[in-house]
C-alpha positions in Angstrom: -0.1 0.0 0.1 1.2 3.6 -0.7 2.6 5.1 2.4 -0.4 7.4 3.0 -2.0 8.2 6.3 -4.7 10.7 7.5 -2.0 12.4 9.9 0.6 12.4 6.9 1.6 15.2 4.6 -0.1 16.0 1.2 1.3 13.4 -1.5 1.9 14.5 -5.0 2.3 11.0 -6.8 4.0 10.2 -10.6 2.5 7.1 -11.5 -0.3 5.5 -13.4 -3.4 6.5 -11.6 -4.9 3.0 -11.5 -1.9 1.2 -10.0 -1.4 4.1 -7.3 -5.3 4.1 -6.5 -5.4 0.6 -5.6 -2.8 1.2 -2.9 -4.9 3.8 -1.0 -7.3 2.9 1.7 -10.9 2.9 1.1 -12.9 5.5 2.2 -10.2 7.8 2.7 -11.5 11.1 1.0 -14.0 13.2 1.3 -13.9 14.8 -2.4 -12.6 13.1 -5.3 -12.3 15.5 -8.6 -11.9 13.7 -11.9 -11.1 15.4 -14.8 -10.0 12.8 -17.5 -8.7 13.4 -20.8 -12.3 14.2 -23.1 -11.1 11.4 -25.7 -11.1 14.1 -28.5 -8.8 12.4 -30.8 -6.3 15.0 -30.9 -3.1 16.0 -29.1 -3.7 18.5 -26.4 -0.9 21.3 -26.7 -0.4 24.6 -25.1 3.0 26.7 -25.0 3.2 29.0 -22.1 4.4 32.8 -23.2 5.8 35.5 -21.1 6.8 39.1 -22.0 10.1 41.2 -21.3 10.7 44.7 -21.6 12.8 45.4 -24.4 13.8 48.5 -26.7 13.7 46.3 -29.8 10.4 44.4 -28.9 7.6 44.3 -31.3 5.0 44.4 -28.7 3.5 47.7 -27.5 2.3 48.2 -23.8 1.3 51.0 -21.4 2.9 54.3 -22.1 4.2 53.1 -25.3 6.8 51.0 -23.7 7.8 47.9 -25.8 8.2 44.2 -25.3 9.4 41.2 -26.8 7.6 37.7 -26.2 9.2 34.9 -24.9 8.3 31.4 -25.8 8.4 28.6 -22.9 8.0 24.8 -22.8 5.3 23.3 -24.8 2.6 20.9 -22.7 1.3 18.3 -24.6 -0.6 14.8 -24.2 -2.6 12.3 -26.4 -6.4 12.5 -25.7 -7.4 9.6 -28.1 -8.4 6.1 -26.6 -9.4 3.1 -28.7 -11.1 1.9 -25.6 -12.2 5.0 -23.5 -14.5 3.3 -21.1 -12.2 0.1 -20.9 -9.6 2.7 -19.4 -11.9 4.8 -17.6 -14.4 2.5 -16.0 -11.8 0.8 -13.5 -10.7 4.1 -12.1 -14.3 5.1 -11.5 -14.7 1.8 -9.4 -11.8 2.8 -7.7 -13.0 6.3 -6.9 -16.0 5.1 -5.5 -14.2 2.6 -3.0 -11.8 5.6 -2.1 -14.7 7.8 -1.4 -15.7 8.3 2.2 -19.3 7.4 3.4 -20.1 11.0 3.4 -18.2 11.8 0.4 -19.0 13.7 -2.8 -17.5 12.7 -6.5 -17.2 15.3 -9.5 -16.6 13.8 -12.7 -15.6 16.5 -15.6 -16.2 15.5 -19.0 -17.5 17.5 -22.1 -20.4 16.4 -24.5 -18.2 13.3 -26.0 -19.0 11.2 -23.3 -20.6 12.7 -20.5 -24.0 10.5 -21.4 -22.0 7.3 -21.3 -20.7 8.5 -18.1 -24.2 9.0 -16.6 -25.3 5.6 -17.4 -22.1 3.9 -16.1 -22.1 5.9 -12.6 -25.7 5.1 -12.3 -24.7 1.4 -12.2 -21.8 1.7 -10.1 -23.2 4.1 -7.6 -26.8 3.9 -8.0 -29.0 6.4 -9.5 -30.4 7.4 -6.2 -26.4 8.4 -5.4 -26.7 10.8 -8.5 -26.6 14.6 -6.9 -26.2 17.0 -9.9 -25.3 17.6 -13.4 -23.4 21.0 -13.3 -22.6 22.8 -16.3 -19.9 25.0 -16.6 -20.5 27.5 -19.4 -17.6 30.0 -20.9 -17.4 32.0 -24.2 -13.9 31.6 -25.3 -12.4 29.8 -28.4 -13.5 28.9 -31.9 -16.7 29.8 -33.2 -18.1 27.1 -35.8 -20.6 28.5 -38.3 -22.5 25.3 -39.0 -23.9 24.3 -35.6 -24.0 26.2 -32.3 -20.6 26.8 -30.9 -20.1 24.3 -27.9 -18.8 26.5 -25.1 -19.3 24.0 -22.2 -18.5 21.2 -20.2 -20.5 18.9 -17.6 -19.6 18.1 -14.1 -21.4 14.9 -12.9 -21.7 14.9 -9.2 -22.6 11.6 -7.5 -22.3 10.8 -3.7 -21.5 7.6 -1.7 -24.7 7.7 0.6 -27.5 9.9 -0.2 -28.6 10.1 3.4 -25.2 11.1 4.5 -23.2 13.2 2.4 -21.9 16.7 3.3 -23.0 19.8 1.8 -22.4 22.9 3.3 -24.2 25.8 1.0 -23.2 28.7 3.2 -19.5 28.0 2.6 -19.7 28.5 -1.0 -18.7 32.0 -2.5 -22.1 33.7 -3.4 -22.6 35.3 -6.9 -24.4 38.5 -8.3 -28.1 37.8 -9.1 -28.6 38.4 -12.9 -31.5 41.1 -12.3 -30.7 42.4 -9.0 -33.6 45.0 -9.5 -36.0 42.2 -9.3 -35.0 41.4 -5.5 -34.7 43.3 -2.2 -31.6 45.5 -1.8 -30.4 42.8 0.8 -30.4 40.2 -1.4 -28.9 41.9 -4.1 -26.3 42.8 -1.6 -25.5 39.4 -0.4 -25.7 37.6 -3.5 -27.1 34.1 -4.4 -25.9 30.6 -4.1 -24.9 29.4 -7.4 -27.2 27.3 -9.4 -26.1 24.2 -11.4 -25.4 26.3 -14.0 -21.5 28.1 -13.8 -20.7 31.1 -15.8 -16.9 31.4 -15.8 -14.2 32.2 -18.2 -11.5 29.5 -18.8 -8.0 30.4 -17.3 -6.6 33.7 -19.1 -3.6 33.4 -20.8 -2.2 36.2 -19.2 -3.6 35.6 -15.8 -1.8 34.6 -12.5 -3.3 31.2 -12.3 -1.7 30.4 -15.8 0.7 27.5 -15.7 0.9 26.8 -19.6 -0.6 23.5 -19.2 -3.0 22.0 -21.4 -6.6 21.8 -20.3 -5.9 23.7 -17.1 -9.4 24.3 -15.3 -10.0 27.6 -13.2 -9.3 27.9 -9.7 -12.8 29.4 -8.9 -14.6 26.0 -10.5 -12.7 23.9 -8.4 -13.2 26.1 -5.1 -16.8 25.8 -5.3 -16.6 22.1 -4.9 -14.0 22.0 -2.2 -16.2 24.5 -0.4 -19.5 23.0 -0.4 -18.4 19.2 -0.1 -15.7 19.4 2.5 -14.2 21.2 5.9 -11.1 22.2 6.8 -8.9 19.4 7.5 -10.6 16.9 4.9 -8.7 15.1 2.4 -9.2 15.4 -1.4 -8.0 13.3 -4.3 -7.5 13.9 -8.1 -6.3 11.2 -10.1 -5.9 13.2 -13.0 -4.0 16.2 -11.7 -2.8 17.9 -14.8 -1.7 21.3 -13.4 -2.4 20.6 -9.9 -5.5 22.7 -9.5 -7.6 20.6 -6.7 -3.9 20.7 -4.8 -3.8 24.7 -5.3 -7.3 25.2 -4.0 -7.2 22.6 -1.1 -4.0 24.3 -0.2 -5.6 27.7 -0.1 -8.8 26.4 1.8 -6.9 24.2 4.5 -7.7 20.9 3.2 -5.3 18.1 2.4 -4.8 16.5 -1.0 -3.4 13.6 -2.9 -2.8 14.2 -6.5 -1.6 11.6 -9.3 -0.4 12.0 -12.7 1.5 9.8 -15.0 3.2 12.8 -17.0 6.2 14.1 -15.4 5.9 17.6 -17.1 2.5 17.6 -14.9 4.5 16.8 -12.0 6.9 19.6 -12.6 4.2 22.0 -13.2 2.7 21.2 -9.8 6.0 21.4 -8.1 6.2 24.7 -9.4 2.4 26.0 -8.7 2.7 24.7 -5.0 6.0 26.0 -4.1 5.6 26.6 -0.4 1.9 27.1 -0.5 1.1 23.3 -0.4 2.0 23.2 3.5 4.0 19.8 3.8 3.9 18.0 0.8 5.8 14.9 -0.4 6.3 14.2 -4.2 6.6 10.6 -4.9 8.1 9.1 -8.0 6.3 6.2 -9.4 6.0 4.2 -6.4 7.0 0.4 -6.2 
Protein backbone atom coordinates (compact mmCIF):
# COMPACT_ATOMS: atom_id res chain seq x y z
CA UNK A 1 0.00 0.00 0.00
CA UNK A 2 1.19 3.52 -0.76
CA UNK A 3 2.64 5.23 2.32
CA UNK A 4 -0.35 7.45 3.01
CA UNK A 5 -1.95 8.15 6.38
CA UNK A 6 -4.59 10.64 7.53
CA UNK A 7 -2.09 12.46 9.74
CA UNK A 8 0.63 12.48 7.07
CA UNK A 9 1.70 15.05 4.49
CA UNK A 10 0.02 15.91 1.23
CA UNK A 11 1.14 13.64 -1.60
CA UNK A 12 1.89 14.30 -5.27
CA UNK A 13 2.49 10.98 -7.01
CA UNK A 14 3.93 10.40 -10.47
CA UNK A 15 2.55 7.14 -11.78
CA UNK A 16 -0.36 5.31 -13.38
CA UNK A 17 -3.42 6.41 -11.45
CA UNK A 18 -5.01 2.95 -11.42
CA UNK A 19 -1.87 1.35 -9.99
CA UNK A 20 -1.64 4.12 -7.39
CA UNK A 21 -5.31 4.13 -6.45
CA UNK A 22 -5.42 0.42 -5.55
CA UNK A 23 -2.71 1.12 -2.96
CA UNK A 24 -4.75 3.77 -1.15
CA UNK A 25 -7.14 2.78 1.67
CA UNK A 26 -10.87 2.73 1.02
CA UNK A 27 -13.09 5.51 2.30
CA UNK A 28 -10.21 7.92 2.83
CA UNK A 29 -11.35 10.94 0.81
CA UNK A 30 -14.30 13.23 1.36
CA UNK A 31 -14.00 14.73 -2.11
CA UNK A 32 -12.70 13.21 -5.32
CA UNK A 33 -12.38 15.36 -8.41
CA UNK A 34 -11.71 13.62 -11.73
CA UNK A 35 -10.92 15.60 -14.86
CA UNK A 36 -9.87 12.82 -17.28
CA UNK A 37 -8.93 13.31 -20.93
CA UNK A 38 -12.05 14.03 -22.96
CA UNK A 39 -11.30 11.54 -25.75
CA UNK A 40 -11.20 14.25 -28.39
CA UNK A 41 -8.93 12.23 -30.68
CA UNK A 42 -6.39 15.09 -30.74
CA UNK A 43 -3.10 15.92 -29.12
CA UNK A 44 -3.81 18.62 -26.54
CA UNK A 45 -1.05 21.21 -26.69
CA UNK A 46 -0.32 24.54 -25.08
CA UNK A 47 2.81 26.67 -25.07
CA UNK A 48 3.57 29.09 -22.28
CA UNK A 49 4.29 32.70 -23.20
CA UNK A 50 5.88 35.49 -21.22
CA UNK A 51 6.90 39.05 -22.03
CA UNK A 52 9.99 41.03 -21.08
CA UNK A 53 10.60 44.74 -21.56
CA UNK A 54 12.89 45.38 -24.53
CA UNK A 55 13.78 48.47 -26.56
CA UNK A 56 13.64 46.34 -29.70
CA UNK A 57 10.44 44.50 -28.80
CA UNK A 58 7.55 44.30 -31.24
CA UNK A 59 4.75 44.39 -28.68
CA UNK A 60 3.64 47.80 -27.44
CA UNK A 61 2.22 48.13 -23.95
CA UNK A 62 1.37 50.75 -21.36
CA UNK A 63 2.69 54.26 -22.13
CA UNK A 64 4.25 53.02 -25.36
CA UNK A 65 6.79 50.74 -23.70
CA UNK A 66 7.90 47.86 -25.91
CA UNK A 67 8.19 44.20 -25.04
CA UNK A 68 9.33 40.99 -26.65
CA UNK A 69 7.52 37.68 -26.31
CA UNK A 70 9.44 34.71 -24.92
CA UNK A 71 8.08 31.28 -25.74
CA UNK A 72 8.16 28.72 -22.95
CA UNK A 73 7.88 24.96 -22.77
CA UNK A 74 5.21 23.12 -24.75
CA UNK A 75 2.96 20.92 -22.63
CA UNK A 76 1.07 18.24 -24.52
CA UNK A 77 -0.58 14.84 -24.14
CA UNK A 78 -2.47 12.45 -26.38
CA UNK A 79 -6.23 12.62 -25.88
CA UNK A 80 -7.27 9.60 -27.93
CA UNK A 81 -8.29 6.15 -26.66
CA UNK A 82 -9.31 3.14 -28.71
CA UNK A 83 -11.24 1.83 -25.69
CA UNK A 84 -12.05 4.91 -23.63
CA UNK A 85 -14.45 3.21 -21.24
CA UNK A 86 -12.17 0.23 -20.82
CA UNK A 87 -9.68 2.82 -19.57
CA UNK A 88 -12.03 4.93 -17.43
CA UNK A 89 -14.40 2.39 -15.84
CA UNK A 90 -11.87 0.70 -13.50
CA UNK A 91 -10.71 4.13 -12.35
CA UNK A 92 -14.28 5.12 -11.52
CA UNK A 93 -14.70 1.87 -9.61
CA UNK A 94 -11.62 2.73 -7.58
CA UNK A 95 -12.90 6.26 -7.03
CA UNK A 96 -16.07 4.88 -5.47
CA UNK A 97 -14.06 2.61 -3.18
CA UNK A 98 -11.83 5.49 -2.08
CA UNK A 99 -14.73 7.86 -1.40
CA UNK A 100 -15.74 8.39 2.24
CA UNK A 101 -19.25 7.34 3.24
CA UNK A 102 -20.23 11.02 3.40
CA UNK A 103 -18.08 11.92 0.38
CA UNK A 104 -18.78 13.38 -3.06
CA UNK A 105 -17.39 12.59 -6.51
CA UNK A 106 -17.13 15.28 -9.20
CA UNK A 107 -16.51 13.89 -12.71
CA UNK A 108 -15.62 16.57 -15.28
CA UNK A 109 -16.24 15.70 -18.96
CA UNK A 110 -17.54 17.29 -22.15
CA UNK A 111 -20.32 16.38 -24.56
CA UNK A 112 -18.43 13.53 -26.24
CA UNK A 113 -18.62 11.02 -23.38
CA UNK A 114 -20.73 12.48 -20.58
CA UNK A 115 -23.94 10.65 -21.52
CA UNK A 116 -22.13 7.29 -21.29
CA UNK A 117 -20.61 8.36 -17.97
CA UNK A 118 -24.04 9.07 -16.50
CA UNK A 119 -25.24 5.55 -17.31
CA UNK A 120 -22.05 3.99 -15.95
CA UNK A 121 -22.09 6.00 -12.72
CA UNK A 122 -25.75 5.14 -12.16
CA UNK A 123 -24.71 1.50 -12.34
CA UNK A 124 -21.63 1.90 -10.10
CA UNK A 125 -23.15 4.17 -7.46
CA UNK A 126 -26.89 3.68 -7.87
CA UNK A 127 -29.18 6.23 -9.50
CA UNK A 128 -30.26 7.48 -6.06
CA UNK A 129 -26.67 8.63 -5.49
CA UNK A 130 -26.81 11.10 -8.38
CA UNK A 131 -26.79 14.62 -6.93
CA UNK A 132 -26.30 17.10 -9.77
CA UNK A 133 -25.35 17.71 -13.36
CA UNK A 134 -23.37 20.95 -13.29
CA UNK A 135 -22.90 22.90 -16.50
CA UNK A 136 -19.75 25.01 -16.63
CA UNK A 137 -20.41 27.57 -19.38
CA UNK A 138 -17.70 29.79 -20.84
CA UNK A 139 -17.33 32.00 -23.90
CA UNK A 140 -13.91 31.55 -25.47
CA UNK A 141 -12.35 29.80 -28.44
CA UNK A 142 -13.32 28.91 -31.98
CA UNK A 143 -16.83 29.56 -33.29
CA UNK A 144 -18.08 27.15 -35.93
CA UNK A 145 -20.74 28.57 -38.24
CA UNK A 146 -22.56 25.33 -39.14
CA UNK A 147 -23.70 24.45 -35.62
CA UNK A 148 -24.19 26.10 -32.23
CA UNK A 149 -20.69 26.65 -30.82
CA UNK A 150 -20.10 24.17 -27.96
CA UNK A 151 -19.10 26.33 -25.00
CA UNK A 152 -19.66 24.23 -21.91
CA UNK A 153 -18.37 21.25 -19.97
CA UNK A 154 -20.44 18.94 -17.77
CA UNK A 155 -19.58 17.94 -14.21
CA UNK A 156 -21.49 14.94 -12.88
CA UNK A 157 -21.86 14.88 -9.09
CA UNK A 158 -22.42 11.63 -7.20
CA UNK A 159 -22.40 10.85 -3.49
CA UNK A 160 -21.46 7.62 -1.74
CA UNK A 161 -24.51 7.59 0.52
CA UNK A 162 -27.51 9.83 -0.30
CA UNK A 163 -28.55 9.88 3.37
CA UNK A 164 -25.16 10.98 4.73
CA UNK A 165 -23.32 13.16 2.23
CA UNK A 166 -21.84 16.48 3.33
CA UNK A 167 -22.90 19.70 1.62
CA UNK A 168 -22.40 23.17 3.10
CA UNK A 169 -24.14 25.79 0.96
CA UNK A 170 -23.22 28.58 3.37
CA UNK A 171 -19.50 28.05 2.73
CA UNK A 172 -19.79 28.64 -1.02
CA UNK A 173 -18.84 32.05 -2.36
CA UNK A 174 -22.01 33.73 -3.55
CA UNK A 175 -22.51 35.42 -6.90
CA UNK A 176 -24.43 38.43 -8.16
CA UNK A 177 -28.04 38.16 -9.21
CA UNK A 178 -28.48 38.52 -12.97
CA UNK A 179 -31.39 40.87 -12.30
CA UNK A 180 -30.64 42.48 -8.92
CA UNK A 181 -33.51 44.92 -9.37
CA UNK A 182 -35.98 42.03 -8.97
CA UNK A 183 -34.88 41.20 -5.41
CA UNK A 184 -34.63 43.18 -2.21
CA UNK A 185 -31.55 45.37 -1.65
CA UNK A 186 -30.39 43.05 1.15
CA UNK A 187 -30.56 40.03 -1.14
CA UNK A 188 -28.82 41.89 -3.96
CA UNK A 189 -25.99 42.90 -1.62
CA UNK A 190 -25.57 39.37 -0.28
CA UNK A 191 -25.71 37.67 -3.66
CA UNK A 192 -27.12 34.24 -4.42
CA UNK A 193 -26.00 30.67 -4.11
CA UNK A 194 -24.76 29.43 -7.51
CA UNK A 195 -27.17 27.17 -9.36
CA UNK A 196 -26.16 24.12 -11.40
CA UNK A 197 -25.08 26.39 -14.28
CA UNK A 198 -21.72 28.03 -13.58
CA UNK A 199 -20.74 30.94 -15.82
CA UNK A 200 -16.99 31.43 -15.60
CA UNK A 201 -14.28 32.18 -18.13
CA UNK A 202 -11.46 29.75 -18.86
CA UNK A 203 -8.01 30.35 -17.37
CA UNK A 204 -6.75 33.60 -18.82
CA UNK A 205 -3.63 33.18 -21.00
CA UNK A 206 -2.17 36.17 -19.16
CA UNK A 207 -3.67 35.60 -15.69
CA UNK A 208 -1.87 34.75 -12.46
CA UNK A 209 -3.22 31.19 -12.51
CA UNK A 210 -1.72 30.38 -15.89
CA UNK A 211 0.75 27.49 -15.85
CA UNK A 212 0.90 26.81 -19.59
CA UNK A 213 -0.50 23.32 -19.08
CA UNK A 214 -3.05 22.15 -21.64
CA UNK A 215 -6.66 21.94 -20.39
CA UNK A 216 -5.92 23.69 -17.09
CA UNK A 217 -9.18 24.40 -15.20
CA UNK A 218 -9.92 27.64 -13.30
CA UNK A 219 -9.44 27.60 -9.55
CA UNK A 220 -12.84 29.23 -9.03
CA UNK A 221 -14.61 26.22 -10.55
CA UNK A 222 -12.85 23.73 -8.28
CA UNK A 223 -13.11 26.05 -5.25
CA UNK A 224 -16.90 25.79 -5.29
CA UNK A 225 -16.69 22.01 -5.10
CA UNK A 226 -14.19 22.05 -2.24
CA UNK A 227 -16.10 24.70 -0.28
CA UNK A 228 -19.41 22.87 -0.60
CA UNK A 229 -18.33 19.26 -0.10
CA UNK A 230 -15.50 19.41 2.46
CA UNK A 231 -14.50 21.01 5.73
CA UNK A 232 -11.05 22.26 6.79
CA UNK A 233 -8.75 19.32 7.44
CA UNK A 234 -10.54 16.94 5.06
CA UNK A 235 -8.69 14.91 2.45
CA UNK A 236 -9.27 15.41 -1.28
CA UNK A 237 -8.07 13.34 -4.24
CA UNK A 238 -7.42 14.01 -7.94
CA UNK A 239 -6.32 11.01 -10.02
CA UNK A 240 -5.86 13.14 -13.18
CA UNK A 241 -4.02 16.00 -11.51
CA UNK A 242 -2.73 17.79 -14.62
CA UNK A 243 -1.63 21.25 -13.53
CA UNK A 244 -2.63 20.62 -9.90
CA UNK A 245 -5.64 22.92 -9.58
CA UNK A 246 -7.26 20.80 -6.86
CA UNK A 247 -4.05 20.87 -4.82
CA UNK A 248 -3.72 24.64 -5.18
CA UNK A 249 -7.32 25.20 -4.07
CA UNK A 250 -7.13 22.66 -1.23
CA UNK A 251 -4.00 24.33 0.12
CA UNK A 252 -5.68 27.74 0.06
CA UNK A 253 -8.73 26.42 1.93
CA UNK A 254 -6.94 24.32 4.55
CA UNK A 255 -7.74 20.91 3.08
CA UNK A 256 -5.30 18.06 2.42
CA UNK A 257 -4.73 16.47 -0.95
CA UNK A 258 -3.35 13.54 -2.92
CA UNK A 259 -2.60 14.30 -6.57
CA UNK A 260 -1.70 11.64 -9.14
CA UNK A 261 -0.51 12.02 -12.72
CA UNK A 262 1.58 9.85 -15.04
CA UNK A 263 3.01 12.79 -16.98
CA UNK A 264 6.40 14.00 -15.63
CA UNK A 265 5.72 17.44 -17.14
CA UNK A 266 2.53 17.70 -15.07
CA UNK A 267 4.43 16.81 -11.89
CA UNK A 268 6.94 19.58 -12.55
CA UNK A 269 4.15 22.08 -13.20
CA UNK A 270 2.54 21.09 -9.88
CA UNK A 271 5.86 21.35 -8.04
CA UNK A 272 6.39 24.88 -9.34
CA UNK A 273 2.78 25.90 -8.82
CA UNK A 274 2.50 24.78 -5.23
CA UNK A 275 5.88 26.07 -4.15
CA UNK A 276 5.62 26.61 -0.42
CA UNK A 277 1.85 27.06 -0.53
CA UNK A 278 1.08 23.35 -0.28
CA UNK A 279 2.16 22.98 3.35
CA UNK A 280 4.03 19.76 3.93
CA UNK A 281 3.89 18.06 0.55
CA UNK A 282 5.83 14.95 -0.46
CA UNK A 283 6.52 14.17 -4.12
CA UNK A 284 6.67 10.45 -4.93
CA UNK A 285 8.29 9.26 -8.16
CA UNK A 286 6.55 6.12 -9.43
CA UNK A 287 6.16 4.14 -6.17
CA UNK A 288 7.01 0.44 -6.25
